[in-house]
N, C-alpha and C positions, 0 to 999 in steps of 0.2 A: 730304662729300667725295664726290666725282662720278669717276668713271672708267670712259674709254671705252677698248674695245677693238674691234677687229677680226678677223674670219677670214673669208679669201675677200673676201664683197661682204656679209657680216652681220655688222653693227653691235650690240657686247653695251654697256648703260649700267648701270653699279653705282652706285647713290647711297643714301647713308647720313647722318641726320640725325636729332640728338636734340630732342625738345619736352617742355615741361615740362607737365604739367597745365592750368596756365593760359593757355598760350602755343594749347594746341588750342582750347581753349572759345574766348579770343580770337577764334578761326581762325574757329571756326562761327557764330558772333554776325556777324561782319562778312558773311557768307553769309545770313544770313536768319536763324539758327534758334536757336530758344527755347532752355536751357540750364535743364533743372529737374533738381530731385533724385527721384531714384528707388529705390526698396528690390525689390531684383532677387533675387526668391524660383526657386529651383529645384532639381530633385532628381538626385542621383547614384547611379546603380546600377552603378558599375565594381567597386565591393568587395563584400563580402556582404554583401545586402541594400540596401536604400534607403536612401541620407541624404538629409536637408534642408538645404540652407543657404540663409541670406540674406544680403546684400551692399548698403553705399549706395554709390549709383554715381548716374550724371547724366545723361538723357536730350536727345538735341537733335532737336527737332520744328518740324516748319512748319506755321503755319497749325491746320486740327484735328486732325491725325494726333494718335492717341492714344499713351501710352506704352506701350513695351512693350519686351521683348526683342531686338527688330528694327534700336530705334533706339538702342540706350546711345552715348554718347558717339563712342568711340573705333570702334564700326565706322562711325560714319557717318562720321569723319574720314579713316578709309582708303576707305570709299566716293568722296569728296570729293577728294583725293591720286589716285586712280585714274582719276577723269575728267582732271584736269588732264594725268595723262601718257598719256591717250586709250588706256587697258588697258577701258576702257565702250565 
């Protein structure tokens, strides 16, 4: 869904599209990313004390980029979409 509204000289675009996990992975692979499974380990200090968590996910890397929290595939996908929409 795409909706365009105008107020004076300013146009605002609202867009919504749903993707499956496989669609996101395929898009990233077409852009040259390697998708690798990754055990994301993080700690949470929002409740009393500190709790440690682990979650299996994927990273999207190019070249010799190391796997890490900064290249989790959903984060990389968001950056790619922002480039297409010219937010960056």
